[in-house]
N, CA, C and O atoms as a CHARMM CRD file, in Angstrom:
* protein
*
  228
    1    1 MET  N     -6.33000  66.84000 -32.78100 PROA 1      0.00000
    2    1 MET  CA    -6.61200  65.47400 -32.38700 PROA 1      0.00000
    3    1 MET  C     -8.03000  65.10000 -32.79700 PROA 1      0.00000
    4    1 MET  O     -8.94700  65.92100 -32.76300 PROA 1      0.00000
    5    2 VAL  N     -8.18100  63.85500 -33.18000 PROA 2      0.00000
    6    2 VAL  CA    -9.46300  63.29200 -33.57500 PROA 2      0.00000
    7    2 VAL  C     -9.75200  62.11000 -32.66700 PROA 2      0.00000
    8    2 VAL  O     -8.83700  61.37700 -32.28900 PROA 2      0.00000
    9    3 GLU  N    -11.01200  61.91900 -32.31500 PROA 3      0.00000
   10    3 GLU  CA   -11.40800  60.74900 -31.52700 PROA 3      0.00000
   11    3 GLU  C    -12.36600  59.91600 -32.35900 PROA 3      0.00000
   12    3 GLU  O    -13.38800  60.41500 -32.82900 PROA 3      0.00000
   13    4 LYS  N    -12.03300  58.65000 -32.53800 PROA 4      0.00000
   14    4 LYS  CA   -12.86100  57.72800 -33.31600 PROA 4      0.00000
   15    4 LYS  C    -13.12000  56.46800 -32.50900 PROA 4      0.00000
   16    4 LYS  O    -12.28700  56.04100 -31.71000 PROA 4      0.00000
   17    5 THR  N    -14.27600  55.88600 -32.72800 PROA 5      0.00000
   18    5 THR  CA   -14.61300  54.59100 -32.15600 PROA 5      0.00000
   19    5 THR  C    -14.54800  53.56800 -33.27800 PROA 5      0.00000
   20    5 THR  O    -15.23500  53.70700 -34.29000 PROA 5      0.00000
   21    6 VAL  N    -13.72900  52.54500 -33.10400 PROA 6      0.00000
   22    6 VAL  CA   -13.57300  51.50800 -34.12200 PROA 6      0.00000
   23    6 VAL  C    -14.02200  50.16200 -33.56200 PROA 6      0.00000
   24    6 VAL  O    -13.79400  49.85700 -32.39200 PROA 6      0.00000
   25    7 HSD  N    -14.66100  49.36700 -34.40700 PROA 7      0.00000
   26    7 HSD  CA   -15.10800  48.03100 -34.01400 PROA 7      0.00000
   27    7 HSD  C    -13.89900  47.10400 -33.94900 PROA 7      0.00000
   28    7 HSD  O    -13.05500  47.10400 -34.84600 PROA 7      0.00000
   29    8 VAL  N    -13.82500  46.31800 -32.88400 PROA 8      0.00000
   30    8 VAL  CA   -12.75500  45.33100 -32.71800 PROA 8      0.00000
   31    8 VAL  C    -13.40700  44.00200 -32.35800 PROA 8      0.00000
   32    8 VAL  O    -13.86900  43.81700 -31.23200 PROA 8      0.00000
   33    9 GLY  N    -13.44400  43.09300 -33.29900 PROA 9      0.00000
   34    9 GLY  CA   -14.02800  41.78600 -33.05100 PROA 9      0.00000
   35    9 GLY  C    -13.02400  40.84900 -32.40300 PROA 9      0.00000
   36    9 GLY  O    -11.81500  41.04500 -32.52900 PROA 9      0.00000
   37   10 GLY  N    -13.51500  39.84000 -31.71700 PROA 10     0.00000
   38   10 GLY  CA   -12.65900  38.79700 -31.18000 PROA 10     0.00000
   39   10 GLY  C    -12.13000  39.01600 -29.78000 PROA 10     0.00000
   40   10 GLY  O    -11.38200  38.18100 -29.27200 PROA 10     0.00000
   41   11 MET  N    -12.49700  40.12000 -29.13800 PROA 11     0.00000
   42   11 MET  CA   -12.05100  40.33200 -27.75700 PROA 11     0.00000
   43   11 MET  C    -12.97300  39.55800 -26.81800 PROA 11     0.00000
   44   11 MET  O    -14.19500  39.58900 -26.96300 PROA 11     0.00000
   45   12 HSD  N    -12.35800  38.85500 -25.84000 PROA 12     0.00000
   46   12 HSD  CA   -13.14100  38.02700 -24.92700 PROA 12     0.00000
   47   12 HSD  C    -12.86700  38.28800 -23.44600 PROA 12     0.00000
   48   12 HSD  O    -13.54900  37.74100 -22.57900 PROA 12     0.00000
   49   13 CYS  N    -11.84800  39.14100 -23.15200 PROA 13     0.00000
   50   13 CYS  CA   -11.46700  39.33100 -21.74900 PROA 13     0.00000
   51   13 CYS  C    -10.63700  40.59900 -21.58700 PROA 13     0.00000
   52   13 CYS  O    -10.34500  41.29600 -22.55900 PROA 13     0.00000
   53   14 ASP  N    -10.26200  40.88400 -20.34200 PROA 14     0.00000
   54   14 ASP  CA    -9.43800  42.05500 -20.04600 PROA 14     0.00000
   55   14 ASP  C     -8.06900  41.97900 -20.71700 PROA 14     0.00000
   56   14 ASP  O     -7.51800  43.00300 -21.12200 PROA 14     0.00000
   57   15 MET  N     -7.52400  40.78500 -20.83600 PROA 15     0.00000
   58   15 MET  CA    -6.22400  40.63300 -21.49000 PROA 15     0.00000
   59   15 MET  C     -6.31600  40.97700 -22.97200 PROA 15     0.00000
   60   15 MET  O     -5.37000  41.51400 -23.54800 PROA 15     0.00000
   61   16 CYS  N     -7.45000  40.67000 -23.58500 PROA 16     0.00000
   62   16 CYS  CA    -7.66600  41.05700 -24.98400 PROA 16     0.00000
   63   16 CYS  C     -7.66000  42.57700 -25.10800 PROA 16     0.00000
   64   16 CYS  O     -7.04600  43.12700 -26.02300 PROA 16     0.00000
   65   17 GLU  N     -8.34300  43.25300 -24.18800 PROA 17     0.00000
   66   17 GLU  CA    -8.35600  44.72200 -24.17800 PROA 17     0.00000
   67   17 GLU  C     -6.93100  45.25500 -24.09000 PROA 17     0.00000
   68   17 GLU  O     -6.54600  46.14100 -24.85400 PROA 17     0.00000
   69   18 ALA  N     -6.15300  44.71600 -23.16300 PROA 18     0.00000
   70   18 ALA  CA    -4.77900  45.17800 -22.95700 PROA 18     0.00000
   71   18 ALA  C     -3.93400  44.96800 -24.20700 PROA 18     0.00000
   72   18 ALA  O     -3.11900  45.82200 -24.55600 PROA 18     0.00000
   73   19 SER  N     -4.12300  43.84500 -24.87600 PROA 19     0.00000
   74   19 SER  CA    -3.37200  43.54600 -26.08700 PROA 19     0.00000
   75   19 SER  C     -3.71600  44.53000 -27.20600 PROA 19     0.00000
   76   19 SER  O     -2.82500  45.02600 -27.89500 PROA 19     0.00000
   77   20 ILE  N     -4.99300  44.80800 -27.38100 PROA 20     0.00000
   78   20 ILE  CA    -5.43600  45.76800 -28.40000 PROA 20     0.00000
   79   20 ILE  C     -4.88200  47.15300 -28.08500 PROA 20     0.00000
   80   20 ILE  O     -4.35500  47.82700 -28.96900 PROA 20     0.00000
   81   21 GLU  N     -5.00000  47.57700 -26.83100 PROA 21     0.00000
   82   21 GLU  CA    -4.50700  48.89700 -26.43400 PROA 21     0.00000
   83   21 GLU  C     -3.00200  49.01400 -26.66400 PROA 21     0.00000
   84   21 GLU  O     -2.52900  50.03800 -27.15600 PROA 21     0.00000
   85   22 LYS  N     -2.25600  47.98400 -26.31600 PROA 22     0.00000
   86   22 LYS  CA    -0.80200  48.00300 -26.50200 PROA 22     0.00000
   87   22 LYS  C     -0.45400  48.11600 -27.98100 PROA 22     0.00000
   88   22 LYS  O      0.40300  48.91300 -28.36200 PROA 22     0.00000
   89   23 GLY  N     -1.11400  47.32400 -28.80800 PROA 23     0.00000
   90   23 GLY  CA    -0.83300  47.34900 -30.24100 PROA 23     0.00000
   91   23 GLY  C     -1.14000  48.69100 -30.87800 PROA 23     0.00000
   92   23 GLY  O     -0.34400  49.19500 -31.67000 PROA 23     0.00000
   93   24 ILE  N     -2.27400  49.27200 -30.54900 PROA 24     0.00000
   94   24 ILE  CA    -2.64300  50.56300 -31.12800 PROA 24     0.00000
   95   24 ILE  C     -1.72700  51.66300 -30.60000 PROA 24     0.00000
   96   24 ILE  O     -1.33300  52.54800 -31.35900 PROA 24     0.00000
   97   25 ASN  N     -1.38600  51.62200 -29.32600 PROA 25     0.00000
   98   25 ASN  CA    -0.50000  52.64200 -28.74800 PROA 25     0.00000
   99   25 ASN  C      0.88200  52.65600 -29.37700 PROA 25     0.00000
  100   25 ASN  O      1.58000  53.66700 -29.30100 PROA 25     0.00000
  101   26 GLU  N      1.29300  51.56000 -29.99600 PROA 26     0.00000
  102   26 GLU  CA     2.59800  51.50300 -30.64500 PROA 26     0.00000
  103   26 GLU  C      2.62600  52.26400 -31.96400 PROA 26     0.00000
  104   26 GLU  O      3.70300  52.54000 -32.49300 PROA 26     0.00000
  105   27 LEU  N      1.45800  52.60600 -32.50100 PROA 27     0.00000
  106   27 LEU  CA     1.38900  53.35200 -33.75100 PROA 27     0.00000
  107   27 LEU  C      1.76000  54.80900 -33.52400 PROA 27     0.00000
  108   27 LEU  O      1.46600  55.37500 -32.47200 PROA 27     0.00000
  109   28 GLU  N      2.40200  55.40900 -34.50900 PROA 28     0.00000
  110   28 GLU  CA     2.76200  56.82100 -34.42800 PROA 28     0.00000
  111   28 GLU  C      1.50600  57.68400 -34.44700 PROA 28     0.00000
  112   28 GLU  O      0.57800  57.42100 -35.21300 PROA 28     0.00000
  113   29 GLY  N      1.47700  58.70400 -33.61500 PROA 29     0.00000
  114   29 GLY  CA     0.37900  59.65700 -33.61100 PROA 29     0.00000
  115   29 GLY  C     -0.76200  59.34000 -32.66900 PROA 29     0.00000
  116   29 GLY  O     -1.72200  60.10700 -32.58600 PROA 29     0.00000
  117   30 ILE  N     -0.68100  58.22100 -31.95200 PROA 30     0.00000
  118   30 ILE  CA    -1.75400  57.83900 -31.03600 PROA 30     0.00000
  119   30 ILE  C     -1.57300  58.56200 -29.70700 PROA 30     0.00000
  120   30 ILE  O     -0.50400  58.49800 -29.10000 PROA 30     0.00000
  121   31 GLU  N     -2.61700  59.24800 -29.25900 PROA 31     0.00000
  122   31 GLU  CA    -2.56500  59.91500 -27.95500 PROA 31     0.00000
  123   31 GLU  C     -3.14600  59.02800 -26.86400 PROA 31     0.00000
  124   31 GLU  O     -2.58300  58.94000 -25.77300 PROA 31     0.00000
  125   32 SER  N     -4.27100  58.36700 -27.14500 PROA 32     0.00000
  126   32 SER  CA    -4.86700  57.48100 -26.14300 PROA 32     0.00000
  127   32 SER  C     -5.74100  56.44600 -26.83200 PROA 32     0.00000
  128   32 SER  O     -6.22100  56.64900 -27.94700 PROA 32     0.00000
  129   33 VAL  N     -5.93300  55.32800 -26.13700 PROA 33     0.00000
  130   33 VAL  CA    -6.83200  54.28000 -26.62800 PROA 33     0.00000
  131   33 VAL  C     -7.46600  53.59300 -25.42900 PROA 33     0.00000
  132   33 VAL  O     -6.79700  53.28500 -24.44300 PROA 33     0.00000
  133   34 GLN  N     -8.76300  53.36000 -25.53200 PROA 34     0.00000
  134   34 GLN  CA    -9.50900  52.66000 -24.48600 PROA 34     0.00000
  135   34 GLN  C    -10.34200  51.57500 -25.16900 PROA 34     0.00000
  136   34 GLN  O    -11.31000  51.87500 -25.86700 PROA 34     0.00000
  137   35 ALA  N     -9.96200  50.32400 -24.96400 PROA 35     0.00000
  138   35 ALA  CA   -10.68300  49.20600 -25.56400 PROA 35     0.00000
  139   35 ALA  C    -11.70700  48.65000 -24.57900 PROA 35     0.00000
  140   35 ALA  O    -11.50600  48.68800 -23.36500 PROA 35     0.00000
  141   36 SER  N    -12.80300  48.13700 -25.12200 PROA 36     0.00000
  142   36 SER  CA   -13.84400  47.50400 -24.30700 PROA 36     0.00000
  143   36 SER  C    -14.24400  46.18600 -24.95000 PROA 36     0.00000
  144   36 SER  O    -14.82500  46.16500 -26.03500 PROA 36     0.00000
  145   37 TRP  N    -13.92700  45.07700 -24.26700 PROA 37     0.00000
  146   37 TRP  CA   -14.30700  43.78500 -24.83900 PROA 37     0.00000
  147   37 TRP  C    -15.80800  43.57700 -24.74600 PROA 37     0.00000
  148   37 TRP  O    -16.37900  42.87100 -25.57800 PROA 37     0.00000
  149   38 ASN  N    -16.46100  44.16700 -23.76200 PROA 38     0.00000
  150   38 ASN  CA   -17.91900  44.04000 -23.64100 PROA 38     0.00000
  151   38 ASN  C    -18.64200  44.65500 -24.83000 PROA 38     0.00000
  152   38 ASN  O    -19.65000  44.12600 -25.30000 PROA 38     0.00000
  153   39 ASP  N    -18.11300  45.78600 -25.31600 PROA 39     0.00000
  154   39 ASP  CA   -18.74700  46.49900 -26.42400 PROA 39     0.00000
  155   39 ASP  C    -18.09800  46.20400 -27.77200 PROA 39     0.00000
  156   39 ASP  O    -18.60800  46.63700 -28.80600 PROA 39     0.00000
  157   40 SER  N    -16.98600  45.47600 -27.78100 PROA 40     0.00000
  158   40 SER  CA   -16.22900  45.15100 -28.99700 PROA 40     0.00000
  159   40 SER  C    -15.79200  46.39800 -29.75800 PROA 40     0.00000
  160   40 SER  O    -15.86500  46.44500 -30.98600 PROA 40     0.00000
  161   41 VAL  N    -15.33700  47.41000 -29.01200 PROA 41     0.00000
  162   41 VAL  CA   -14.86700  48.64700 -29.63100 PROA 41     0.00000
  163   41 VAL  C    -13.59400  49.13600 -28.94700 PROA 41     0.00000
  164   41 VAL  O    -13.24700  48.72000 -27.84200 PROA 41     0.00000
  165   42 ALA  N    -12.91900  50.03100 -29.64900 PROA 42     0.00000
  166   42 ALA  CA   -11.80900  50.78300 -29.07000 PROA 42     0.00000
  167   42 ALA  C    -12.03500  52.24700 -29.41700 PROA 42     0.00000
  168   42 ALA  O    -12.29500  52.58700 -30.57100 PROA 42     0.00000
  169   43 VAL  N    -11.93500  53.10200 -28.42000 PROA 43     0.00000
  170   43 VAL  CA   -12.03600  54.54500 -28.62700 PROA 43     0.00000
  171   43 VAL  C    -10.60700  55.06700 -28.68000 PROA 43     0.00000
  172   43 VAL  O     -9.84400  54.93900 -27.72200 PROA 43     0.00000
  173   44 VAL  N    -10.26300  55.65900 -29.82400 PROA 44     0.00000
  174   44 VAL  CA    -8.88600  56.06100 -30.07300 PROA 44     0.00000
  175   44 VAL  C     -8.82100  57.56100 -30.32700 PROA 44     0.00000
  176   44 VAL  O     -9.57300  58.09600 -31.14200 PROA 44     0.00000
  177   45 LYS  N     -7.91900  58.22900 -29.62700 PROA 45     0.00000
  178   45 LYS  CA    -7.65600  59.64500 -29.87600 PROA 45     0.00000
  179   45 LYS  C     -6.28800  59.71300 -30.54600 PROA 45     0.00000
  180   45 LYS  O     -5.30700  59.18200 -30.02600 PROA 45     0.00000
  181   46 TYR  N     -6.22900  60.37400 -31.71000 PROA 46     0.00000
  182   46 TYR  CA    -4.98200  60.38000 -32.46500 PROA 46     0.00000
  183   46 TYR  C     -4.83500  61.64800 -33.29600 PROA 46     0.00000
  184   46 TYR  O     -5.80000  62.37500 -33.53400 PROA 46     0.00000
  185   47 ASP  N     -3.61200  61.89100 -33.72700 PROA 47     0.00000
  186   47 ASP  CA    -3.27700  63.00700 -34.60500 PROA 47     0.00000
  187   47 ASP  C     -3.45100  62.51800 -36.03800 PROA 47     0.00000
  188   47 ASP  O     -2.68800  61.67200 -36.50400 PROA 47     0.00000
  189   48 GLU  N     -4.45200  63.04900 -36.73700 PROA 48     0.00000
  190   48 GLU  CA    -4.74500  62.53300 -38.07300 PROA 48     0.00000
  191   48 GLU  C     -3.69400  62.89800 -39.11300 PROA 48     0.00000
  192   48 GLU  O     -3.75100  62.39900 -40.23700 PROA 48     0.00000
  193   49 SER  N     -2.73400  63.75500 -38.76800 PROA 49     0.00000
  194   49 SER  CA    -1.63100  64.01900 -39.69400 PROA 49     0.00000
  195   49 SER  C     -0.56300  62.92300 -39.59700 PROA 49     0.00000
  196   49 SER  O      0.30900  62.82400 -40.46100 PROA 49     0.00000
  197   50 LEU  N     -0.63300  62.10400 -38.54700 PROA 50     0.00000
  198   50 LEU  CA     0.34800  61.03700 -38.33900 PROA 50     0.00000
  199   50 LEU  C     -0.24200  59.63400 -38.43600 PROA 50     0.00000
  200   50 LEU  O      0.48600  58.67600 -38.69300 PROA 50     0.00000
  201   51 ALA  N     -1.53800  59.50400 -38.23600 PROA 51     0.00000
  202   51 ALA  CA    -2.19200  58.18600 -38.26000 PROA 51     0.00000
  203   51 ALA  C     -3.56300  58.32800 -38.90700 PROA 51     0.00000
  204   51 ALA  O     -4.13200  59.41900 -38.95500 PROA 51     0.00000
  205   52 SER  N     -4.07800  57.22000 -39.39800 PROA 52     0.00000
  206   52 SER  CA    -5.41100  57.21200 -40.00300 PROA 52     0.00000
  207   52 SER  C     -6.22200  56.05900 -39.41600 PROA 52     0.00000
  208   52 SER  O     -5.67900  55.16300 -38.77000 PROA 52     0.00000
  209   53 VAL  N     -7.52000  56.10200 -39.65200 PROA 53     0.00000
  210   53 VAL  CA    -8.38300  55.00600 -39.20600 PROA 53     0.00000
  211   53 VAL  C     -7.90900  53.70000 -39.82800 PROA 53     0.00000
  212   53 VAL  O     -7.95200  52.65400 -39.18000 PROA 53     0.00000
  213   54 GLU  N     -7.46000  53.75000 -41.07100 PROA 54     0.00000
  214   54 GLU  CA    -6.97100  52.54500 -41.74200 PROA 54     0.00000
  215   54 GLU  C     -5.76100  51.96700 -41.01100 PROA 54     0.00000
  216   54 GLU  O     -5.63700  50.74900 -40.88400 PROA 54     0.00000
  217   55 ASP  N     -4.86600  52.83600 -40.52900 PROA 55     0.00000
  218   55 ASP  CA    -3.70700  52.36600 -39.75400 PROA 55     0.00000
  219   55 ASP  C     -4.16400  51.66300 -38.48600 PROA 55     0.00000
  220   55 ASP  O     -3.62500  50.62300 -38.10800 PROA 55     0.00000
  221   56 ILE  N     -5.16100  52.24200 -37.83700 PROA 56     0.00000
  222   56 ILE  CA    -5.64700  51.72300 -36.55900 PROA 56     0.00000
  223   56 ILE  C     -6.37200  50.40100 -36.73900 PROA 56     0.00000
  224   56 ILE  O     -6.19800  49.47600 -35.94600 PROA 56     0.00000
  225   57 GLU  N     -7.18500  50.31500 -37.78000 PROA 57     0.00000
  226   57 GLU  CA    -7.96500  49.09400 -38.00700 PROA 57     0.00000
  227   57 GLU  C     -7.05700  47.98000 -38.45900 PROA 57     0.00000
  228   57 GLU  O     -7.52100  46.86600 -38.70300 PROA 57     0.00000
């Protein structure tokens, strides 16, 4: 498993966080995702044999 922090622009509220987390979690190989609209990032833990940063972004 790999953990990466990716920039996510355009988040303005908790619902934005939930939407980003739901979308990323639907990708194959994702173990966990924690989005923060305050910091405009998502911390994603994933299996790099099944997903890539490009898939997540």
